[in-house]
C-alpha positions as CSV (number, residue, x, y, z in Angstrom):
1,M,4.3,-21.1,33.6
2,A,3.0,-19.2,30.6
3,S,5.3,-18.0,27.9
4,A,6.2,-14.3,27.9
5,S,4.3,-12.4,25.3
6,T,5.3,-8.8,25.9
7,P,8.7,-7.1,25.8
8,E,8.4,-6.2,29.4
9,Q,8.1,-9.8,30.4
10,R,11.1,-10.8,28.2
11,A,13.4,-8.3,29.9
12,T,16.9,-9.5,30.8
13,P,18.3,-9.0,34.2
14,T,20.0,-5.8,33.0
15,G,16.6,-4.4,32.0
16,K,17.2,-4.5,28.3
17,C,14.6,-6.3,26.2
18,W,15.7,-8.8,23.6
19,P,13.4,-9.2,20.6
20,T,12.1,-12.7,20.1
21,C,12.6,-12.4,16.3
22,S,15.7,-11.0,14.6
23,F,13.5,-8.9,12.4
24,G,12.0,-6.6,15.0
25,C,13.7,-3.8,13.1
26,A,10.9,-3.9,10.6
27,D,8.6,-2.5,13.3
28,R,11.1,-0.4,15.2
29,A,13.3,1.2,12.6
30,R,12.4,3.7,9.9
31,P,10.8,1.8,7.1
32,R,12.6,3.7,4.3
33,R,16.0,2.9,5.9
34,V,15.2,-0.8,6.3
35,I,14.0,-0.9,2.7
36,T,17.2,0.9,1.5
37,V,19.5,-1.3,3.4
38,G,17.7,-4.5,2.3
39,Y,17.9,-3.5,-1.4
40,G,21.5,-2.5,-0.9
41,I,22.3,-6.0,0.5
42,Q,20.5,-7.6,-2.5
43,C,22.5,-5.4,-4.9
44,A,25.8,-6.1,-3.2
45,A,25.1,-9.8,-3.2
46,A,24.2,-9.7,-6.9
47,A,27.3,-7.7,-7.7
48,V,29.6,-10.1,-5.9
49,M,28.0,-13.2,-7.6
50,G,28.2,-11.5,-11.0
51,A,31.7,-10.2,-10.7
52,T,33.5,-13.2,-9.2
53,H,33.6,-16.9,-9.7
54,L,32.6,-18.1,-6.2
55,P,32.2,-21.7,-5.2
56,V,28.7,-23.0,-5.1
57,A,28.6,-23.0,-1.3
58,A,29.5,-19.3,-1.2
59,V,26.8,-18.5,-3.7
60,L,24.2,-20.4,-1.7
61,F,25.4,-18.6,1.4
62,L,24.9,-15.2,-0.3
63,I,21.4,-16.3,-1.5
64,A,20.5,-17.4,2.0
65,A,21.7,-14.1,3.5
66,V,19.5,-12.2,1.1
67,A,16.6,-14.5,1.8
68,F,17.1,-13.9,5.6
69,T,16.6,-10.2,5.2
70,T,13.6,-10.4,2.9
71,P,10.9,-10.6,5.6
72,A,12.1,-7.4,7.2
73,V,12.2,-5.6,3.9
74,S,8.7,-6.8,3.0
75,G,7.4,-5.9,6.4
76,A,8.8,-2.4,6.2
77,S,7.5,-1.9,2.7
78,N,4.0,-3.0,3.7
79,R,4.1,-0.7,6.7
80,L,5.2,2.2,4.6
81,I,2.4,1.6,2.1
82,A,-0.2,1.3,4.9
83,E,1.0,4.6,6.4
84,R,0.8,6.5,3.1
85,L,-2.4,5.2,1.6
86,T,-5.7,6.3,3.0
87,G,-9.1,4.7,3.0
88,D,-9.7,1.2,1.7
89,A,-6.8,0.6,-0.6
């Protein structure tokens, strides 16, 4: 049996499609909102790390959480640039 490659083929019994990647929001959501939320998460993590004395494990967790959101922010940023620039940029 071939693997499902389209959202229609990955539909659940209730009819809702589940994205195969947790960062499908980079393609589905408004790019400026994704960028704003991503930079907000980065800012909040930096503020927490700078204002408190967290254990090393907590700091590593915050860094991992920010790194987890980076692909979505990069994808949304690249999408926004591609939409706004014309020609061979």
